[in-house]
KEDRENKOL-125933 format. One record per atom (N, C-alpha, C, O): x, y, z. Coordinates in steps of 0.1 Angstrom, whole numbers, plus 5000, padded with zeros to 4 digits. Layout:
KEDRENKOL-125933
XYZ ...
//
This chain:
KEDRENKOL-125933
636509198397 637709198387 638309138397 638009128408 639709088388 640709008393 641709108397 641609218392 642809068406 643809158410 644909168398 645809248401 645009108386 645909138376 645209258370 646009348369 644009288367 643309368359 643409508366 643609608360 643109498380 643209618389 644809668389 645109788389 645609568389 647109618391 647109688376 647609798376 646809648365 647009728351 646509858353 647209958350 645409868357 644610018357 645610068367 646410138362 645710058375 646710138388 648110188382 648510308383 649010088375 649810118366 649510218358 650110328360 648810208349 648110308338 648110438344 648610538339 647310438357 647210538366 648910638368 649210758364 649610558374 650710598380 651610658365 652310768366 651610588354 652310668344 651510778337 652210848329 650210798338 649810908329 649611048342 649411168338 649611008355 649311128365 650511208364 651611158363 650211318364 651511438363 651311538374 652311618377 650111548381 650211628389 649511558401 648411508402 650611558411 650111458422 649211568436 649911648442 648111558437 647211648448 647711548456 648211608466 648011408457 648011338467 649311278466 649811228455 649911278481 651511238485 651611128494 650611118501 652411048496 652510938505 654210928510 655110938502 654410908522 655610898528 655610798538 654610778545 656610738540 658110708533 657910638519 656710598518 658610618510 658410558499 658610408501 658110328493 659610368511 659810228512 659910198529 660310288536 659510068536 659610028545 660509898543 660209818535 661509888551 662509778550 662509708561 662609788571 662309588563 662309508575 663409388575 663709328565 664009348586 664509208584 663709098597 663709128609 663308998591 662508888596 663408858607 664608838606 662708858618 663408758631 662408678637 662608658649 661308638632 660308578638 659208638646 658308568650 659208778649 658408848656 657508938642 658008968631 656108958648 655509058638 656209188638 656809238648 656109248625 656609388621 656009508623 654909478617 655909598626 655009698624 655509828615 656509878617 654709868605 654909968596 654010068597 653010058603 654310208590 653510308587 653810388575 654910388569 652510458570 652510518560 651810678561 650710688568 652310768556 651510918556 651110928546 651710918536 649510958546 649010988531 649011168534 648911218545 649111238523 649211368524 648311458512 648911478501 647211508515 646311578507 646711738506 646511818516 647311768493 647811888489 646711958484 647112078483 645411938480 644512028475 643712098488 643812078500 642912188479 642112268491 640912218492 640112298495 640412098491 639212018491 639411888500 640511838501 638511858505 638611718511 638911578502 638211558492 639811498505 639911408498 639711278502 639811238513 639211198491 638611038497 639710968491 640111028481 640210828495 641310778494 640810628496 639910598503 641610518489 641210388490 642710328490 643510368482 642910228500 644410148503 644010008497 643009938501 644909988489 645209818484 646609758488 647509818493 646409648485 647809578487 647909478475 647009418469 649609478472 649909428461 651009318462 652109368467 651109178459 652409108463 652009008469 650808968471 653408928473 652908808479 653308848495 654008768501 652908948501 653108988515 651509018517 651109048528 650609018506 649509098509 648609038520 647809098527 648808898520 647808828528 648308858543 647508868552 649708868545 649908898558 650309068564 651009088574 649809168558 649609308558 648209328564 647109308560 648509368575 646809428583 646909588585 647709658591 645909608579 645709758580 644109788582 643409768572 643509838594 642609838599 641509938591 640309908590 641910028586 641010088579 641710118562 642810158560 640910098553 641310098540 640610188528 640910208517 639610238536 638910418528 638510498541 637810478551 639210578537 639110708548 639310848537 639610848525 639010938547 638711098540 639911168549 640111148561 640611258540 641611358546 640911488544 640311518533 641211598555 640811718554 641711808542 642711758538 641411908538 642011998528 643712018535 644012008547 644612028526 645812048531 646411998546 646912068554 646111828546 646211788559 646811668556 647111658544 647011558567 647511428563 647311348576 647211388588 647211198569 647011108581 647810998579 648310948569 647910958592 649010848596 648310698595 647410678602 648610638587 648010478588 649310368593 650210328586 648910338606 649910208609 649210088605 648010078603 650309988603 650309838598 650909748606 651909778614 650409638604 651309518613 651309408599 650409378592 652709368598 652909238594 652809118602 653509118612 652209008600 652008908609 653008778606 653408748595 653208718614 654108578615 653308488619 652208528623 653708348619 654808328609 654708318595 653708278590 655808358587 655608348572 656908298567 658008338570 656508198558 657508108553 657708158535 657308088526 658408278533 658608338520 660008328516 660408348504 660908298526 662508338522 663108208518 662508108516 664408208517 665108318521 665508418512 665608378500 665708548515 666108628505 665108748507 664208738516 665108838499 664408978496 662908938490 662808888479 661708968500 660508978492 660009108492 660309188501 659109158482 658709268482 657209278479 656709198472 656609368483 655209418478 654809528478 655709608481 653809588475 653109738473 652109748482 651509648485 651909878487 650709938493 650310048486 650910148486 649010038479 649110138470 647410228475 646310188479 648110358473 646910448477 646110508465 646710578456 645010488465 644110548453 643210668455 642310648463 643310788450 642710878451 641410878444 641410888431 640110858451 638910868442 638110978443 638011048452 637510978430 636811128427 635511148437 635011058443 635111288437 634211268447 632811208439 632711188427 631711168451 630911088443 631210958442 630310888444 632210908440 632110768434 632710638441 633910648445 632310568442 632710448452 633510338445 634110238451 633510348433 634510238425 636010268427 636210378429 636810198426 638410228426 638810238410 639810298406 637710168400 638110198387 638210308382 638810328372 637610408388 637710538383 638310608393 637910718395 639310558400 640410658406 641210748402 642010698394 641410868405 642210988395 643610938397 644210928387 644310918407 645810928411 646210808420 645510778430 647110758416 647710658427 649010698431 649810768424 649410648444 650710648449 651110508455 650310428457 652410488458 652810368465 653810348472 654910398469 653710258483 654910268494 655310108489 654410028485 656610078488 657309958487 657509888503 658009948512 657209768503 657109718516 658209578512 657809498504 659509568519 660509458518 660809398530 661009468540 660809278531 661009178539 662209118535 662209058525 663609118543 664409038543 664408918549 664708918561 664208798544 664308668550 665608588554 666408548546 665808558566 667308528569 667308368561 666508278559 669008378556 669608268549 670108168559 670708208569 669908038557 670507958567 672007968570 672807968560 672507978582 673507978586 674408118584 674108208591 675508138573 676008278575 676008328559 676308268549 675408468560 674908558544 674808708547 674108778554 675608738539 675808908541 675608968527 676408938518 674609048525 674409128517 675209258518 675309308529 675809318508 676809418507 676009518498 675409478488 676009668502 675709748492 677209858492 678009868502 677309908483 678510028480 678110168474 677310198465 678710238479 678510378479 679910468478 680910458484 679710548468 681110618465 680910778466 679910828460 681410818470 681611008471 682711038465 683811008471 682811098455 683811158446 683511298442 683311328430 683411398452 683111508450 683711598439 683111658430 685311598440 686311648433 687611588434 687811518444 688411598425 689511528427 690811568434 691911518433 690511698442 691311748452 690711728466 691011798476 689711638465 689411588478 689211428477 688711378468 689711358489 689511218488 688211148485 687211168491 688411038473 687310958471 686910888482 687910858488 685810838487 685510768501 684710628492 683910638482 685010548497 684210408493 683510368505 684110348516 682210358505 681510318515 680810168514 679910158506 681210068521 680509918520 680009888533 680509858544 678609888530 677909828541 677709648540 677509588530 677809598555 677409468553 676509458560 676509518571 675009378557 674009328566 673509188565 672809128557 674009148579 673909018580 672208958579 671408998587 672008868569 670808798564 670708678570 669608628571 671808618574 671908448576 671208498593 670708598598 671708338601 671008288611 672108278622 671908208633 673408348620 674408358628 675108458626 674808518616 676408518635 676908598632 678108588623 678408468622 678908668616 680008648606 680708788607 680408898610 682108728604 683208828600 683408838589 683808738582 683208998585 683309048570 683909148567 683809238575 684709158555 685809278550 685609288538 684809208533 686309378531 686709388517 687809418511 688709488517 688109368497 689409418490 689009508482 687909478476 689609638480 689309728471 690309748460 691409778464 690109728449 690909788439 690609888429 689409888425 691309968423 690810108416 691510098404 692810098405 691110098393 691910068376 691310198370 690310258372 692410228363 692410358352 691710308339 691310188338 691610388332 691010348319 691510258308 691010218298 693010238313 693710118305 693910018311 694809938306 693309978323 692909918332 694309868341 694609758346 695009988341 696009998350 695709988365 694610028369 696509948374 696009938388 696710048395 697910058394 695810138402 696110248407 695910258422 696210358429 695510178425 695210138443 694409998444 693409948439 695509958457 694709808462 694609868478 695509948482 693609808487 693609808498 692409688505 691509628498 692509678517 691709578525 691209678535 691909748543 689409668535 689209708548 689509678561 690309598565 688609748570 688709668586 687709568585 686709568577 688209468596 687409348593 686409358605 687009378616 685509358606 683809358612 683009248616 682509178607 682709208628 681709108632 680409178630 680209288636 679809118623 678109138618 677109058627 677008938624 676609098635 675608968641 674408978631 674309058621 673508858636 672508858627 671408958629 671108988640 670909008617 670009118613 671009258614 670609358609 671909248619 672609368621 673309458608 673709388599 673409568606 674409608597 675409688601 675409778609 676509658594 677809738596 678709808587 679009738578 679209928586 679510008574 681210018578 681510038590 682209988566 683610008565 683310118554 682410128547 684610208555 685110268546 686710288541 687610268549 686910318532 688310308524 688410468516 687510498508 689510538518 689410668510 690610648499 691410558500 690710748489 691510718480 691710848471 690610888467 692610938467 692911058462 693311018450 694410958447 692211048438 692711068426 693711188420 693711308423 694611138414 695611248406 695111338398 695711438397 694011318390 693311378380 691711338380 691211238385 690911428373 689611418369 689611278360 690611228355 688211228359 688311148349 687410988352 686810958363 687510918343 686710788350 687510688353 688510668347 687010628364 688010508368 687010378373 685710378374 687610278374 686810138376 687110078389 688310048390 686110048399 686309998409 685909848412 684909798409 686909798418 686509638419 686409628435 687109698442 685509538439 685409528453 685009368457 684009308453 685809308465 685409148467 685309158481 686209208487 684209118486 683509068498 684008978502 684208908493 684408918516 684808808519 684308758531 684908798541 683208668533 683008658547 682808488550 682208428541 683008428560 683108288559 684008238549 685208288547 683508128542 684008078531 683308118517 683408058507 682708238518 682008308505 682908418501 683508498509 683008418489 683308528481 682608608470 682208538461 682308738472 681508778463 682208938455 682809018461 681908928442 682709038436 681509138430 680409108427 682009248428 681409388425 682009478416 683209488418 681609528408 682509628401 681509758397 680309748396 682109848395 681209978390 682610068386 683710068391 681810158373 682310258370 682310378378 681210398383 683110468381 682710638390 683710718382 684810688378 682910848382 683510958376 684111038387 683511028398 685211108386 685911208397 685911318388 686511308377 685311448393 685211568385 686011678390 686911648398 685911798386 686911888387 688211938379 689211868377 688112048374 688912098365 689511988355 690511928357 688811968346 688811888335 690011938326 691011888322 689512068323 690312148315 690612288323 689912368329 692412268321 693012388325 693012518313 693312488301 692812638316 693012758306 694512798309 694712818321 695412798302 696512828306 697012978298 697713058304 696612998288 697013138284 695913218275 695213138269 695713358272 695013398263 695913528257 696513628263 695813498244 696613598234 695713688224 694613668220 696413778222 695413838211 696513858198 697713888201 696213838186 697313888177 697013928167 696213858162 697414018158 697414138146 696414228150 695514268143 696514278166 695914388172 695814538165 696914588165 694814608160 695014728158 693414788162 692514728157 693314888171 692214938178 691014948166 691215048158 690014888164 689414948154 689114828143 688114818135 690114728144 690214628134 690014498140 689714508152 690114368135 689614238136 690814198142 691814198134 690914148156 692014068161 691613938162 690413908161 692713848163 692813708162 693013678178 694113698183 691913618185 692013578199 692113408200 691213328196 693613368207 693713238211 693813198225 694413268233 693113088228 692913068240 693912918241 693812818233 694812938250 695712788252 695312698262 695712708273 694612608260 694012498269 694812378271 695512338262 694712328282 695112178285 694012068291 693112098299 694011968286 693111888292 693711778304 694611688302 693211788318 693611758327 692911608334 692911568346 692211558321 691511438328 691911308315 692411328304 691411188321 691911058311 691011048306 691110928302 690011098301 689011068290 689011188280 689311298283 688411128267 688411228255 687211348257 686111328262 687611458254 686611558256 686011598241 686811658233 685011578237 684611618222 683511718223 682511718230 684011808213 682811928208 682812028217 681712068222 684212078222 684512158234 684612298227 685212298216 684112418233 684612538225 684712658237 684312658249 685412758229 685412858239 684412988239 683913018228 684113038249 683513178249 684313288256 684713258268 684513428250 685413508257 684313638257 684013708248 683913658269 683013788273 683813888280 684213888291 683913998270 684614108270 683814228277 682914298270 684114258290 683214348298 684414478302 685614468303 683514628303 684214738307 684414718323 684014608328 685014808331 685014848344 683814828356 683814798367 682514878343 681214858352 680614758351 679614758358 681014638343 680514508341 679714518330 679114418328 679614628323 678514588309 679414518301 680614538299 678614418295 679214328282 679214398272 678214458268 680414408267 680214478252 680614408240 680314458229 681414258242 681414168233 681314018235 681613988246 681013948229 681213818230 681813738217 681413758205 682913638221 683713598209 683513458213 683613398224 683013388201 682913228206 683913138196 684213198186 684513038198 685412978190 684812858184 683912798191 684912788172 684512688167 684912568177 685812568185 684012468174 684212318184 685412258182 685912278170 686112188190 687412078187 687111988195 686412008204 687811868191 687911748201 689211758208 690111808202 689211708221 690611718230 690611598237 689811548245 691911528231 692111398239 692811398252 693311508256 693011298259 693011288274 694711358279 695711308273 694911438285 696211518290 696811558277 698011548276 696111618267 696611698257 696711848257 696311918267 697011898249 697012078247 696312108232 696212028222 696012218234 695412278219 694812448221 694512508232 694712478210 694712608208 693112648204 692812608192 692112728211 690912748201 691012908198 691512998205 690512918186 690713058179 689613128177 688713068172 689413248181 688013308177 688313468171 689513488172 687713558166 687913668162 686913788167 685613788166 687713888172 687114008176 687314128171 688414178168 685814178170 685914308161 685714408172 684714428179 686814488173 687414608180 686614718176 686414798185 686014748166 685614878160 685014978172 685515088174 684114948178 683515028188 684215028201 683515048210 685615008204 686114998215 686915128216 687215188205 687115158227 688115278230 689215228236 689215098238 690415288242 691715278251 691115258264 690115338267 691615148274 691015148285 691415028293 692514968290 690814988301 690814858310 689514798310 688414848312 689714658306 688514578301 689114418310 690214388315 687614348311 687814218318 687514118307 686514138300 688414008307 688013918295 687713798301 688813738304 686613738305 685913618306 686113498300 685313468291 686913408303 687113338292 686313178299 686613138310 685413128292 684713018294 684912898285 684712918273 685212778290 685712688280 684412558284 684412488295 683312538273 682312448276 682912318271 683512308260 682612208280 683012068275 682311968280 682811858283 681111998279 679511908284 679511888298 678711938305 680811818302 680711778318 680711888325 680011868336 681212028325 681412138333 681612238322 681612208310 681812358328 682612468324 683712538329 683412608339 684812538325 686012598329 686012738327 685612768316 686312838335 686412968334 687613038342 688112998353 688113138336 689013238343 688913378336 688713398324 689213468345 689413608343 690413668338 691213668347 690713728329 692113838325 691613958324 690613998318 692414038332 692714178333 693314248322 694514208322 693014328314 693914388302 693814548299 692814618298 694914588300 694614738293 694614728279 695414648273 693814788271 693414788256 694314918252 694315018259 695014918240 695815048238 695215038223 694214968219 696215148216 695815158201 696515058192 696115048180 697414968196 697914878190 698614768198 699414698193 698214768212 698514668220 697214598229 696114658231 697414508233 696714438247 697414398257 698114298256 697514478269 698414428282 697514358291 696514408296 697914218293 697314138302 698014168316 699214198318 697114148325 697714168341 698214018346 699414008350 697713928345 697513788354 697813688343 697113588342 698813698334 699313558328 700413528334 700913608342 700813408331 702013318339 703013388336 703813418346 703513438324 704813518320 704713658324 705413748318 703713698334 703613848335 703013928325 702313868316 703214078325 702614138316 703214108297 704314138293 702014058291 702314048279 701714138273 700914208278 702414158255 701514298248 701714208237 702714138236 700914198230 700514168214 700314288207 699514378209 701414288197 700914418190 701014368171 701514268165 700214478167 699814418154 701114498143 702314488144 700414568134 701714618124 702714708126 703714728119 702414768138 703714838145 705114768148 706114828151 704914638147 705814568150 706814578145 707914588150 706614578128 707614608117 708514768121 709614788117 707814848126 708215008128 709514958139 710714998137 709214898149 709814888160 711114808157 712214848160 710814698150 712214598144 712814698135 714014698137 712514768126 713114858117 714114958127 715314968125 713415028137 713915108146 715315038152 716315098153 715014918157 716114848163 717214798154 718314768160 717214788140 718014768132 718914878129 720114878130 718114978127 718915108126 720015148135 721015198132 719615118146 720315158161 721315068157 722315128152 721314958157 722514858155 723614898149 724814898153 722914938136 723814978120 724615098125 725815108122 723915198133 724815328138 725615288148 726615358149 725415198157 726415158166 727515088160 728615098166 727415028150 728614948143 729315048136 730515038136 728615138129 729615208121 730415348133 731415408130 729515368145 730515458153 731815358160 732915398163 731315238160 732915138166 733715148154 734915168157 733415128141 734515158128 735315248130 736515248133 734515348129 735015528132 736415508138 737515508134 735715498152 736915528162 737815418162 738815438169 737815298156 738815188154 739815248146 740915268151 739215278131 740015328119 740715438127 741915428128 740315518131 740915688137 741815638146 742715718148 741815528155 742915488165 744015438156 745115468160 743915368147 744915318141 745915388134 747115378133 745015468128 745715558118 746715678126 747715728122 746115718138 746915788146 748315708150 749115758158 
//
């Protein structure tokens, strides 16, 4: 059986295998070629409660150069075995990255043919062969946990050339409309042959959202450009206010959640949920609003309806949650529910009371008091002038 057929069978095994009784670590071994033999290892793990029989195979351009002493072995239950291997030199496969695989096949009991292998795991073996003169390979990592913390750009320089080189990077961050928000140059470092050095640069985003990173790596007379879109999270939606309209205990009250977008990307199909609990934490009602779309840095009102039939006067917690796909924004409002009012404790404007039908009575009473005051004034004014 030739190698192509064997590899097809192994690939099928990897695809259909869902329960891994066999494990392998590490998943990758990477080397920089310096003319000397390279040494690697792998650890095969048996997670079954019975002995395991395995076979080791090689695939790829390095197959003829990797030496493994034992290619068929048995592993005790719940045990592991370390296998060391050597990659011989000289090898003339470069310059650049050359990859191969070490395949470990689990063989069923009593079978000696790898065609009937039950499971397969692989380790990737990578050798970086040097380029003539100066050559830097770069990798970029972005740490952006929250817009309230600095975004850290980490750039690694690996010298795959035959001599030392000075390297640095220019960083540009752009917004969603391609406007330039930040530009900086990293520290310049000397990277020796076969060495890796890392430089970092930080930037603080003003808002959550999507941003575009451009990195220009410079060394010797070479310029390499990289680009990437990254997301900065945290507080994409701000809950500004909660109001209750047309409130009368026992009736249906309209609830309005005032929200604001704090991100530079549109938010689609967002909705609010208001969970109302008593002071013991028992959930008594849940109000859900219809979904809406929210444009960047805009405001909106989410509306839901609360059936207060089974509620009594007292203190309640209103937990407001805004679901917008990326995350959930939450805020708790503490309130006292009366017969015709809801008094919130922690709104930006202090205590706010929303009344229902009794508002008209209150307004009428104020008007009557004003008319009485005017009449008294005119009576006193006329009496004074007559006298």
